[in-house]
Structure formats: structure tokens, C-alpha cells
C-alpha positions, 0 to 999 in steps of 0.5 A: 126302268124308264123310257122316253116318250115325245108325243104331239098328236092330233086325232080327229074322228069325223061325224059318222064314225062309231065314236061320233065327232071328236078331236083328241090332242095329246102332248107328252114329253118326258121319261115314263116309268109308271104313268096314268092317263086319268080323266072322266069317261069319254075324255080320250084316254083310250084313243090316246092309248090306241094311238100309242099302240099303233092301232089308230093312225093320227090325223097329224103329229109325231110320236117318238119312243126313245130314239125311234120314230113310230109316227110322223105324219109330215114325213109319212113314217109309220111303224105298225103295231106289231113292230113296236116294243109294246104289250097291250092289255085291252079292257076286255081280255080279247082272248081267242076261244078256240085256243088254249090258255098257253096258246093264247099267251104265245099268240104274239110270238114268232113261229119257233117260240110259239111252237116251243114256248121259252122259259119266260112264258112258263115263268109268266104263266106261273106268276099269273097262277095259271099253271093248272089252266094252261090247257083249258079254254078261255070260255071256262075262266073267270073275269080275273083269270081272263085278265091274267091271261091277257096280261101274260100274253102282253108280257110274253114278247118282253115289251119295253112299254106296257099299255093297260086300258082299264084292266080292272074295270070289269072285275068285282071288288075282290078280283080288282084288289087281287089284280091291282096287287098282281100288276104292281108286283109285276111292274116292279119285278120286271122293271117295265115302263107302264101306261095305265088308263083309268078313271078311278082316282084311287087306282091312279094315285096308288099305281102310278108315279105321275098322272096325265090329266085328260079333259074333253079330248085334250091332254098336256098336263102332268101331275105327281100321283101325290098331287091328285086330290082323292075324294072323301069316302064318306061324303053325304049331302042333304038338301036340293041339288041346284042345276046340273053337276059339273064334270071336272078334269080329274073325274070328280063332280062339283055339285051345287046344293042349297047351302053348300058346294061339294066336290067329290067322286060322283059315286060318293055323292048321296042325297038325303032329306034332312032339313039342313045342308052339311059340307 
């Protein structure tokens, strides 16, 4: 299942705001099945996602979801977040500590469904393997369990678009693998259109069908997931670094050494002290 997004937004954060002075320009017009917002930290990916979710009002532009206008600054149209057909999973699970797991999952539902959770809610709790924790407090959960609760809460309203803001960034390696598999299975089984924010090239390439590249607050280029160049897992460079590494739009770094120029994931570039430089 896919949805049509027609987005042309500008968001300007002025000096004195928490994020400092920053301008985001987002252009996107296509059918979205599973799309990754990909780029380095600080490029505007999360701001773009929050604008789609209705958590931030854009400075200028419009946003249309299928045949419905969510935002149009020229006409003054604005659909608030709770009226948009979305599920939103933030980086931090943002659970309510005074509510049980079941109550957290049901939080966004209408009164009757919150008091008597429908079948789909219990199915989501089972899918997330949270049955034995339904009456527990979030304070007793691991990071992976908290993210599964957050995902169940986002899906409980049966949204047409799922927005994921780096949902695995705070997890350890084992929990990240499990969460990625769970997300892929859930997205496929429920047939829900999804936008995933990530700066991890492997995550973008394995989870998404298409990738929207972000660089310094500008994004208008979409590539296929197969076209994203993945870093070499065994990059090792010997010799002295010349100048400062250059940050590229896809999150990789280009570094100039004495007798080589290397482009790779910054986490995979290592220094050595051998006499010769190898590529």
C-alpha cells in the first residue's frame, strides 16, 4: 500500500531558538511506500518529519496527503497533528511513567476505545511481545521494550502513514537487530506506508525502497535504496590526515591522507602508523 505525498515546505528557525539559526527546504512529490530520510546529523531530517506530523508549522509552503490538504500557508489551511492519519514514533519512546503499558498504547484512542481496547490493540501488544508486561510501568522496561510500546501506540490508531524518527538509535546492537526485524515484518504485514529517519546507510538500504537525501537543510533528491553506496566494513587507512574530513550528503566522510583519498562511514575510518598509505 502506498500514499501520495506532495510536499513543498520551507521552515526557518531564527537565532535564539533551541536549534539556532537554520533553514529547511523540503521538496517531495511521489507515491510513498517505505521511504528513508537519510543524511548526516543536523541536516534537517527530524525537522522535516515533525513538519509532516503537524508538530511544527512551516514558514511557507504546502503539504498534501492523497486528496487532503494538511498545510497551505497561502490559504491558511492547517490540519492539527491529532487529525492527521499518522502514527509517530520519536527517538525517545516518550512514554507516560504514570500509565501502564496497555494505557500507554491506548493513549491516543477515543474515550470508548481507551476504556475498552479493541481487538487490534491486543493484537498489536501480542505482535510486540508485550502481553506479560501489559500491566507494568514503563519505568521497569528495557530500551527495546520501550520502543516496542511506542511503536504499538503509534499503530493503535490504525494510521495510514507511519513516521519513525531514528527508532533504533538508542538501542544496543542486539536490540537494534531485533527491532529492525520487527519493524520490517510489521510494515510488510500491515501494509502501512512508512517514512524512516536515519543516518545509518545500512538501515536505510535494508529497510527502505527509496531514499530522500538531506544535506544542510535541503532535500529534493530521491534515489533507489539499491543506489545508495554502502561503506566498506573493513576500511583502514595509514598515514597522516591532511586537512579536515568533508561531510557528504549521504552521511559518509571524504578524508584526504598523504597518498590516498578515502570515502567511508566515519565510524569505519581508522588511523594507523605504518609507513605506507593503502586505499
